[in-house]
VEXDREN-2710 file (C-alpha; in Angstrom, 1 decimal):
% VEXDREN-2710
k/r/px/py/pz
1/UNK/-13.6/198.7/68.3
2/UNK/-13.0/194.9/68.6
3/UNK/-9.4/193.6/68.9
4/UNK/-9.4/191.8/65.6
5/UNK/-10.2/195.1/63.8
6/UNK/-7.5/197.2/65.5
7/UNK/-4.5/198.6/63.5
8/UNK/-1.7/196.1/63.8
9/UNK/0.6/197.0/66.6
10/UNK/3.8/195.2/67.5
11/UNK/1.9/192.8/69.9
12/UNK/-1.1/192.2/67.7
13/UNK/1.0/191.9/64.5
14/UNK/2.8/189.0/66.1
15/UNK/-0.6/187.4/67.0
16/UNK/-1.8/188.0/63.5
17/UNK/1.2/186.5/61.9
18/UNK/0.7/183.4/64.0
19/UNK/-2.8/183.0/62.8
20/UNK/-2.6/183.7/59.1
21/UNK/-0.6/182.6/56.0
22/UNK/1.7/185.5/56.5
23/UNK/3.6/183.5/59.1
24/UNK/4.0/180.6/56.7
25/UNK/5.1/183.0/53.9
26/UNK/7.8/184.4/56.2
27/UNK/8.8/181.0/57.7
28/UNK/12.0/179.3/56.9
29/UNK/10.2/176.6/54.9
30/UNK/8.0/178.9/53.1
31/UNK/5.0/176.6/53.7
32/UNK/1.6/178.1/53.1
33/UNK/-0.7/175.3/53.7
34/UNK/-1.8/172.4/51.6
35/UNK/-3.1/173.0/48.2
36/UNK/-6.4/171.3/47.5
37/UNK/-6.6/170.6/43.8
38/UNK/-9.9/171.2/42.1
39/UNK/-11.6/168.3/40.6
40/UNK/-10.3/169.5/37.2
41/UNK/-6.7/168.7/38.4
42/UNK/-7.2/165.8/40.7
43/UNK/-6.4/162.2/40.0
44/UNK/-3.4/160.2/39.1
45/UNK/-1.9/160.6/35.7
46/UNK/1.3/158.6/35.9
47/UNK/3.9/158.6/33.3
48/UNK/5.1/160.9/30.6
49/UNK/3.2/162.0/27.6
50/UNK/4.3/160.6/24.1
51/UNK/7.5/162.3/23.0
52/UNK/8.3/163.7/26.4
53/UNK/11.4/162.7/28.3
54/UNK/11.0/164.6/31.6
55/UNK/9.0/166.6/33.9
56/UNK/6.3/166.2/36.7
57/UNK/3.8/163.3/36.6
58/UNK/1.0/162.0/38.7
59/UNK/-1.8/164.5/38.2
60/UNK/-4.1/165.5/35.4
61/UNK/-2.6/168.2/33.2
62/UNK/1.0/167.1/34.0
63/UNK/1.8/167.0/30.4
64/UNK/1.6/170.8/30.1
65/UNK/4.8/170.9/32.2
66/UNK/6.7/168.1/30.6
67/UNK/9.5/168.4/28.1
68/UNK/12.1/166.8/25.8
69/UNK/15.4/167.9/24.4
70/UNK/13.9/170.3/21.9
71/UNK/12.7/172.4/24.9
72/UNK/14.6/174.6/27.3
73/UNK/14.2/172.2/30.3
74/UNK/15.1/169.2/28.3
75/UNK/18.2/170.8/27.0
76/UNK/19.3/171.6/30.6
77/UNK/18.8/167.9/31.6
78/UNK/20.6/166.7/28.5
79/UNK/23.4/169.2/29.3
80/UNK/23.7/167.8/32.9
81/UNK/24.0/164.3/31.6
82/UNK/26.8/165.2/29.2
83/UNK/28.7/166.9/32.2
84/UNK/28.2/163.8/34.3
85/UNK/29.5/161.6/31.5
86/UNK/32.6/163.7/31.3
87/UNK/33.0/163.8/35.1
88/UNK/32.3/167.5/35.3
89/UNK/29.1/167.5/37.4
90/UNK/28.7/167.7/41.2
91/UNK/26.9/165.5/43.5
92/UNK/25.2/168.4/45.2
93/UNK/24.3/172.0/44.4
94/UNK/23.9/174.5/47.2
95/UNK/21.4/177.4/46.9
96/UNK/21.0/180.4/49.1
97/UNK/17.3/181.3/48.7
98/UNK/14.8/183.8/50.1
99/UNK/13.1/181.7/52.8
100/UNK/9.5/182.3/51.9
101/UNK/10.2/180.8/48.3
102/UNK/11.7/177.5/49.4
103/UNK/8.3/175.8/49.5
104/UNK/7.7/176.3/45.8
105/UNK/10.7/174.1/45.1
106/UNK/10.3/171.6/47.9
107/UNK/6.5/171.2/48.3
108/UNK/4.6/168.8/46.0
109/UNK/2.0/170.5/43.8
110/UNK/-0.8/169.8/43.1
111/UNK/-2.3/166.7/44.8
112/UNK/-0.6/163.6/43.5
113/UNK/2.4/165.5/42.1
114/UNK/6.0/165.5/43.1
115/UNK/8.0/168.7/44.1
116/UNK/10.2/170.4/41.6
117/UNK/13.1/169.4/43.7
118/UNK/12.1/165.7/43.4
119/UNK/11.7/165.9/39.6
120/UNK/15.2/167.5/39.2
121/UNK/16.9/165.0/41.6
122/UNK/15.2/162.0/40.0
123/UNK/16.2/163.1/36.6
124/UNK/19.8/164.2/37.3
125/UNK/20.8/162.4/40.6
126/UNK/22.2/165.8/41.8
127/UNK/20.9/166.9/45.2
128/UNK/19.8/170.4/45.7
129/UNK/20.6/171.8/49.2
130/UNK/18.6/174.9/49.9
131/UNK/19.5/177.3/52.7
132/UNK/17.0/180.0/53.5
133/UNK/17.5/183.7/54.6
134/UNK/15.1/186.6/55.2
135/UNK/14.4/188.7/52.1
136/UNK/15.7/191.9/53.7
137/UNK/19.0/190.3/54.8
138/UNK/19.8/187.9/52.0
139/UNK/22.1/190.1/49.9
140/UNK/24.2/190.9/52.9
141/UNK/24.8/187.1/53.1
142/UNK/25.5/187.0/49.4
143/UNK/28.2/189.7/49.7
144/UNK/29.7/188.1/52.7
145/UNK/30.2/184.9/50.7
146/UNK/31.7/186.9/47.9
147/UNK/34.1/188.9/50.1
148/UNK/35.2/186.2/52.4
149/UNK/35.8/183.8/49.6
150/UNK/34.2/180.8/51.5
151/UNK/32.3/179.7/48.5
152/UNK/29.5/178.3/50.6
153/UNK/26.9/178.6/47.8
154/UNK/26.7/177.6/44.1
155/UNK/23.6/179.7/43.6
156/UNK/23.0/183.1/45.2
157/UNK/19.5/184.7/45.2
158/UNK/18.4/188.2/46.2
159/UNK/16.8/191.3/44.8
160/UNK/17.0/192.0/41.1
161/UNK/18.0/195.5/42.0
162/UNK/21.3/194.1/43.5
163/UNK/22.5/192.7/40.2
164/UNK/24.8/195.6/39.4
165/UNK/26.5/195.5/42.8
166/UNK/27.1/191.8/42.7
167/UNK/28.5/191.9/39.1
168/UNK/30.8/194.8/39.9
169/UNK/32.1/192.8/43.0
170/UNK/33.0/189.9/40.8
171/UNK/30.5/187.7/42.6
172/UNK/28.4/186.6/39.6
173/UNK/29.4/184.3/36.7
174/UNK/28.8/185.8/33.2
175/UNK/26.6/183.0/31.7
176/UNK/26.4/184.4/28.1
177/UNK/28.3/181.5/26.7
178/UNK/26.1/179.0/28.5
179/UNK/23.0/180.9/27.2
180/UNK/24.3/180.5/23.6
181/UNK/25.1/176.9/24.1
182/UNK/21.9/175.7/25.8
183/UNK/19.2/178.1/24.6
184/UNK/16.9/178.9/27.5
185/UNK/13.3/180.0/26.5
186/UNK/13.2/183.1/28.6
187/UNK/12.6/185.3/25.6
188/UNK/10.3/182.9/23.6
189/UNK/7.8/185.1/21.8
190/UNK/4.9/182.9/22.8
191/UNK/5.8/181.7/26.3
192/UNK/8.6/184.0/27.6
193/UNK/8.7/187.6/28.6
194/UNK/6.2/190.0/27.1
195/UNK/8.8/191.8/25.1
196/UNK/12.4/191.3/24.1
197/UNK/13.3/194.4/26.1
198/UNK/11.9/192.8/29.2
199/UNK/14.0/189.7/28.7
200/UNK/17.1/191.9/28.5
201/UNK/16.1/193.9/31.6
202/UNK/15.5/190.8/33.7
203/UNK/18.3/188.5/32.6
204/UNK/21.1/190.6/31.5
205/UNK/23.4/193.3/32.8
206/UNK/25.2/195.6/30.4
207/UNK/24.5/193.2/27.6
208/UNK/25.7/190.0/29.2
209/UNK/23.6/187.3/30.9
210/UNK/24.1/187.1/34.6
211/UNK/20.6/186.9/36.1
212/UNK/17.8/184.2/36.4
213/UNK/14.5/185.7/36.9
214/UNK/12.5/183.8/39.6
215/UNK/9.8/186.2/40.5
216/UNK/7.2/188.7/39.3
217/UNK/7.6/191.6/41.7
218/UNK/5.9/194.2/39.6
219/UNK/3.9/196.3/42.0
220/UNK/0.2/195.6/41.3
221/UNK/-2.8/197.4/42.5
222/UNK/-5.5/195.6/44.5
223/UNK/-8.6/196.9/46.2
224/UNK/-11.6/195.8/48.3
225/UNK/-14.2/195.7/45.7
226/UNK/-16.6/194.3/48.3
227/UNK/-16.3/197.6/50.3
228/UNK/-16.2/199.9/47.3
229/UNK/-19.5/198.4/46.0
230/UNK/-21.4/199.0/49.3
231/UNK/-24.1/201.5/48.6
232/UNK/-23.4/203.4/51.9
233/UNK/-19.8/203.7/50.8
234/UNK/-20.7/204.9/47.4
235/UNK/-23.2/207.5/48.7
236/UNK/-20.8/208.8/51.4
237/UNK/-18.0/209.2/49.0
238/UNK/-20.2/211.1/46.5
239/UNK/-21.4/213.3/49.3
240/UNK/-17.9/214.1/50.6
241/UNK/-15.9/214.4/47.4
242/UNK/-18.5/215.2/44.7
243/UNK/-17.3/212.3/42.4
244/UNK/-18.3/208.7/42.2
245/UNK/-16.1/206.1/43.9
246/UNK/-14.3/204.0/41.4
247/UNK/-10.8/202.6/40.9
248/UNK/-8.2/205.4/40.6
249/UNK/-6.8/206.5/37.3
250/UNK/-4.4/209.1/38.7
251/UNK/-2.4/209.6/41.8
252/UNK/-4.9/212.5/42.6
253/UNK/-7.6/209.8/42.7
254/UNK/-5.5/207.6/44.9
255/UNK/-5.0/210.3/47.4
256/UNK/-8.7/211.3/47.4
257/UNK/-9.7/207.7/48.1
258/UNK/-7.0/207.5/50.8
259/UNK/-8.2/210.6/52.5
260/UNK/-11.9/209.5/52.4
261/UNK/-11.4/206.1/54.0
262/UNK/-9.1/207.2/56.8
263/UNK/-11.0/207.2/60.1
264/UNK/-14.1/205.6/58.6
265/UNK/-15.8/202.5/59.9
266/UNK/-18.1/200.6/57.6
267/UNK/-18.8/197.7/59.9
268/UNK/-15.3/196.2/60.1
269/UNK/-13.4/198.6/62.3
270/UNK/-11.6/201.8/61.6
271/UNK/-9.9/202.0/58.3
272/UNK/-6.8/203.8/56.9
273/UNK/-6.9/204.8/53.2
274/UNK/-3.2/204.3/52.3
275/UNK/-2.3/200.7/52.2
276/UNK/1.0/201.3/50.2
277/UNK/4.3/200.4/51.7
278/UNK/5.9/203.4/53.4
279/UNK/8.5/201.7/55.6
280/UNK/12.3/201.7/55.2
281/UNK/13.5/199.6/52.2
282/UNK/10.0/198.4/51.2
283/UNK/8.6/201.9/50.9
284/UNK/11.0/202.9/48.0
285/UNK/8.8/200.9/45.6
286/UNK/5.9/203.3/46.4
287/UNK/8.0/206.4/45.9
288/UNK/9.6/205.2/42.7
289/UNK/6.2/204.4/41.1
290/UNK/4.9/207.8/42.0
291/UNK/8.1/209.5/40.7
292/UNK/8.0/207.7/37.4
293/UNK/4.6/209.1/36.6
294/UNK/5.5/212.8/37.3
295/UNK/5.9/213.5/33.5
296/UNK/4.8/212.0/30.3
297/UNK/5.7/209.4/29.3
298/UNK/8.1/209.0/32.2
299/UNK/9.9/211.0/34.8
300/UNK/13.3/209.4/35.1
301/UNK/15.4/209.3/38.3
302/UNK/18.4/210.8/36.3
303/UNK/18.5/213.0/33.2
304/UNK/20.2/212.0/29.9
305/UNK/23.6/213.1/31.3
306/UNK/23.1/210.8/34.4
307/UNK/22.5/213.7/36.7
308/UNK/20.0/212.9/39.5
309/UNK/16.6/214.7/39.3
310/UNK/15.5/214.3/43.0
311/UNK/15.5/218.0/43.9
312/UNK/13.9/219.3/40.7
313/UNK/10.4/220.9/41.0
314/UNK/8.8/217.6/40.1
315/UNK/11.0/215.6/42.3
316/UNK/10.1/217.7/45.3
317/UNK/6.4/217.6/44.4
318/UNK/6.7/213.8/44.2
319/UNK/8.3/213.8/47.8
320/UNK/5.7/216.1/49.2
321/UNK/2.9/213.9/47.9
322/UNK/4.6/210.7/49.2
323/UNK/5.1/212.3/52.6
324/UNK/1.6/213.6/52.9
325/UNK/0.2/210.2/52.0
326/UNK/1.6/208.9/55.3
327/UNK/-1.2/210.8/57.0
328/UNK/-3.6/208.1/55.8
329/UNK/-1.5/205.1/56.6
330/UNK/-2.0/202.7/59.6
331/UNK/-0.2/203.9/62.7
332/UNK/2.5/201.1/62.6
333/UNK/3.1/201.4/58.8
334/UNK/6.8/202.4/59.2
335/UNK/7.5/198.9/60.7
336/UNK/5.7/197.0/58.0
337/UNK/7.3/194.5/55.7
338/UNK/5.1/193.1/52.8
339/UNK/3.7/190.5/55.3
340/UNK/2.2/193.0/57.8
341/UNK/1.0/195.1/54.8
342/UNK/-0.9/192.1/53.5
343/UNK/-2.5/191.7/56.8
344/UNK/-4.0/195.2/56.7
345/UNK/-5.9/194.3/53.5
346/UNK/-6.8/190.8/54.8
347/UNK/-8.3/192.3/58.0
348/UNK/-10.2/195.0/56.0
349/UNK/-8.1/197.8/57.6
350/UNK/-7.1/199.4/54.3
351/UNK/-9.1/199.6/51.1
352/UNK/-6.3/199.8/48.4
353/UNK/-2.6/198.9/47.9
354/UNK/0.0/198.5/45.3
355/UNK/2.0/195.6/46.4
356/UNK/3.4/192.1/45.5
357/UNK/0.9/190.0/43.7
358/UNK/0.9/187.0/46.0
359/UNK/-1.2/189.0/48.4
360/UNK/-4.2/187.4/46.8
361/UNK/-2.4/183.9/46.6
362/UNK/-2.2/183.8/50.4
363/UNK/-5.3/185.9/51.4
364/UNK/-8.1/185.4/49.0
365/UNK/-9.6/181.9/48.8
366/UNK/-10.3/179.0/51.1
367/UNK/-8.2/176.7/53.2
368/UNK/-8.3/172.9/53.1
369/UNK/-10.9/172.8/55.8
370/UNK/-13.2/175.2/53.9
371/UNK/-12.5/178.2/56.1
372/UNK/-11.7/181.5/54.3
373/UNK/-8.1/182.4/54.2
374/UNK/-8.8/185.9/55.4
375/UNK/-11.7/188.3/56.0
376/UNK/-11.1/189.7/52.6
377/UNK/-11.8/186.4/50.9
378/UNK/-14.1/187.1/47.9
379/UNK/-13.8/190.9/48.4
380/UNK/-10.6/191.7/46.5
381/UNK/-10.1/192.8/42.9
382/UNK/-7.4/194.4/40.9
383/UNK/-6.8/197.4/38.5
384/UNK/-4.2/199.0/36.4
385/UNK/-1.7/201.4/38.1
386/UNK/-2.5/205.1/38.3
387/UNK/-0.5/207.9/36.6
388/UNK/-0.9/211.5/35.5
389/UNK/-3.4/212.8/33.1
390/UNK/-2.2/215.1/30.3
391/UNK/-3.7/216.0/26.9
392/UNK/-6.4/213.3/27.3
393/UNK/-3.8/210.5/28.1
394/UNK/-2.7/208.8/31.3
395/UNK/0.8/207.5/31.9
396/UNK/-0.1/204.6/34.1
397/UNK/3.2/203.5/35.8
398/UNK/4.2/200.9/38.3
399/UNK/7.6/199.7/39.2
400/UNK/9.7/196.6/39.4
401/UNK/11.1/196.3/42.9
402/UNK/12.9/193.5/44.7
403/UNK/12.0/190.6/42.3
404/UNK/13.8/187.4/43.4
405/UNK/16.8/186.9/41.1
406/UNK/19.3/184.0/41.0
407/UNK/22.9/184.1/39.9
408/UNK/25.6/181.6/39.6
409/UNK/28.2/182.2/42.3
410/UNK/31.7/183.0/41.0
411/UNK/32.9/180.7/43.8
412/UNK/31.1/177.7/42.5
413/UNK/33.3/174.8/41.5
414/UNK/30.8/173.7/38.9
415/UNK/29.4/176.8/37.2
416/UNK/28.1/175.1/34.1
417/UNK/26.2/172.5/36.1
418/UNK/24.8/175.2/38.3
419/UNK/23.8/177.2/35.3
420/UNK/21.9/174.3/33.9
421/UNK/20.0/173.8/37.2
422/UNK/18.9/177.4/37.0
423/UNK/18.0/177.2/33.4
424/UNK/15.8/174.2/34.2
425/UNK/14.2/175.9/37.1
426/UNK/13.5/179.2/35.4
427/UNK/12.4/177.9/32.0
428/UNK/8.8/178.5/31.1
429/UNK/7.3/175.0/31.9
430/UNK/9.0/174.4/35.2
431/UNK/8.5/178.0/36.3
432/UNK/4.8/178.0/35.4
433/UNK/4.3/174.9/37.4
434/UNK/6.0/176.4/40.4
435/UNK/4.2/179.7/40.0
436/UNK/0.7/177.9/40.6
437/UNK/2.1/176.3/43.7
438/UNK/0.9/178.3/46.9
439/UNK/3.9/176.9/48.8
440/UNK/6.0/180.1/48.4
441/UNK/6.2/183.5/46.7
442/UNK/7.5/183.1/43.2
443/UNK/5.0/185.2/41.3
444/UNK/3.9/185.0/37.5
445/UNK/5.5/187.2/34.9
446/UNK/6.0/185.0/31.8
447/UNK/3.4/184.8/29.1
448/UNK/3.0/181.1/29.7
449/UNK/2.2/181.7/33.4
450/UNK/-1.0/183.7/32.5
451/UNK/-2.3/181.0/30.2
452/UNK/-2.1/178.2/32.9
453/UNK/-5.3/177.2/34.7
454/UNK/-3.4/176.2/37.9
455/UNK/-1.9/179.8/38.1
456/UNK/-5.3/181.2/37.6
457/UNK/-6.7/179.1/40.4
458/UNK/-4.0/180.4/42.7
459/UNK/-3.9/184.1/41.7
460/UNK/-7.6/184.4/40.6
461/UNK/-9.1/185.4/37.3
462/UNK/-9.1/189.2/38.1
463/UNK/-5.2/189.1/38.2
464/UNK/-4.7/187.3/34.9
465/UNK/-5.2/190.6/33.0
466/UNK/-4.1/193.2/35.5
467/UNK/-0.7/191.6/36.3
468/UNK/0.6/191.4/32.6
469/UNK/-0.9/194.8/31.9
470/UNK/1.0/196.2/34.9
471/UNK/4.2/194.6/33.8
472/UNK/4.0/196.3/30.5
473/UNK/3.6/199.7/32.3
474/UNK/6.3/199.2/34.9
475/UNK/9.5/201.2/35.2
476/UNK/12.6/199.6/36.5
477/UNK/14.0/200.7/39.8
478/UNK/17.7/201.1/40.2
479/UNK/19.8/198.0/39.6
480/UNK/23.3/199.1/38.5
481/UNK/26.5/199.3/40.4
482/UNK/26.0/201.7/43.3
483/UNK/22.3/200.7/43.7
484/UNK/22.6/199.8/47.4
485/UNK/24.2/203.2/48.3
486/UNK/21.7/205.1/46.1
487/UNK/18.7/203.4/47.5
488/UNK/19.9/203.7/51.2
489/UNK/20.7/207.4/50.7
490/UNK/17.3/208.2/49.2
491/UNK/15.5/206.0/51.8
492/UNK/17.2/207.7/54.7
493/UNK/16.1/211.1/53.6
494/UNK/12.5/210.0/52.8
495/UNK/12.2/208.5/56.3
496/UNK/13.5/211.7/57.8
497/UNK/10.8/213.6/56.0
498/UNK/7.9/211.2/56.8
499/UNK/9.0/211.3/60.5
500/UNK/9.0/215.1/60.5
501/UNK/12.7/215.5/61.0
502/UNK/13.0/217.7/57.9
503/UNK/10.7/219.0/55.1
504/UNK/10.2/217.0/52.0
505/UNK/12.0/219.7/50.0
506/UNK/15.1/219.6/52.3
507/UNK/15.1/215.8/52.1
508/UNK/15.3/215.9/48.4
509/UNK/18.1/218.5/48.5
510/UNK/20.0/216.2/50.8
511/UNK/19.3/213.1/48.8
512/UNK/20.4/214.9/45.5
513/UNK/23.8/215.7/47.1
514/UNK/24.2/212.2/48.3
515/UNK/23.4/210.7/44.9
516/UNK/25.8/213.1/43.2
517/UNK/28.6/211.9/45.4
518/UNK/27.8/208.3/45.0
519/UNK/27.8/208.7/41.2
520/UNK/31.1/210.5/41.4
521/UNK/32.6/207.6/43.5
522/UNK/31.3/205.0/41.0
523/UNK/32.4/206.6/37.7
524/UNK/35.2/204.0/37.4
525/UNK/32.5/201.3/37.5
526/UNK/30.7/202.7/34.5
527/UNK/27.7/204.0/36.5
528/UNK/27.0/206.9/34.1
529/UNK/26.8/204.4/31.1
530/UNK/24.6/202.1/33.1
531/UNK/22.3/205.0/33.9
532/UNK/22.1/206.0/30.3
533/UNK/21.5/202.4/29.1
534/UNK/18.7/201.9/31.8
535/UNK/16.6/204.7/30.1
536/UNK/16.0/202.4/27.2
537/UNK/14.2/199.8/29.4
538/UNK/11.4/202.1/30.5
539/UNK/7.9/201.7/29.1
540/UNK/6.3/204.3/26.8
541/UNK/2.7/203.1/26.9
542/UNK/0.1/205.9/27.3
543/UNK/-3.7/205.1/27.9
544/UNK/-6.6/207.2/27.0
545/UNK/-8.0/209.0/30.0
END
């Protein structure tokens, strides 16, 4: 087997990251190579469209991202100007940001355009200082800033899941009054979130506005259509399984495909069938998605009285399936972050994965010099999430996990101005413009994003239907106070089962006990009410089998 087809070991992973977009995505500047505009968007279109007062200029189509004071971004700029006139605005705003996303704010896009940072600073005179941190570590830095009282940052960012812990610690500003005053368009029925419930899920905590959604981390399924369509693959799959190879409808289908591909070589080296994340922290998304589908329409992590359901019969069955799927994973899978997992598909090592949607932004397409971004260029496609079939219906379920979220720091001396910067950044015109930018990993989730040609160029036409359909079928992961402890407890037990230290059943018994103790400790923080409220945010869509 050639070296460039080997499973990624610690040494080869480092080499791989140096030679692919993954290293840029994980770098402190979040750079992912220069974007080459297609002829449809090239050229110089200077100035603002009639009636517009702000926004990017300098490229064809810029008017789609421009605004005036009747729009969310324009109201934010007008608000800043009013604060400046009253002497209540800062000269600088400091932002702690996941490092791989920095480029989407700082890198110009497309050709001839300014960066988002340049537009804001030109229109307001307020400098944005961005400090990067790795995605896995950023919330530790957030809590350090909260607990030490240093007040280093005006803006925190981190996982959406951590909202509850940050709010309960007093680290985030309740922005409900600002929302009422300035009217962001996050829930706009034509441009914003797909549903009012999704707007509440992403931007509020216990009914108040604390969060600014800056990502689309709904785990979406991608597969190597170029390999699935090979006649020899189709024939061999039919011969071995008795069914035709197609995209999976159920988790049973997923596991059948995983088992089939493991150990096979179809001309690109030995493959491993399970491309889903299984590692500490990142692998929880895989488990939660499988868990959510165990019953129709959903199988919740907690019952209606806020009791954990990890060691139920279905909970243990889910854990057993999850642990068994590791048999079909690449050898180093337990060391993977999303970047290494991307590499397995880009190098044609795995045939399928449910993962963050920018896997195709960075790995399917061509570089400025015309070379393919990866071996998988032109081979990838996408499909709806799998579920369980019952009475002729399938409860296709994915999960929202990580999802870069911003908060106004309670330590900020200028919370209103900081809020206005985040409203401007997260509103549907600015955010759509940034989402198309391949300079970082803010992913699409707003309705406006999926109507934008620049976003389609970056994420490909096959994602423009599968991502929003996945969003509509995604269950939330845990985000209320106690989330960090709950996730860590479950993760520890799942890893013990995956590595053979205990059975899946014993792991769920242990995780159940840990969760019960955590809930008991957090009762004073209202964790039971938060658990009950969370049930209302789960999807109910069922699809015909």
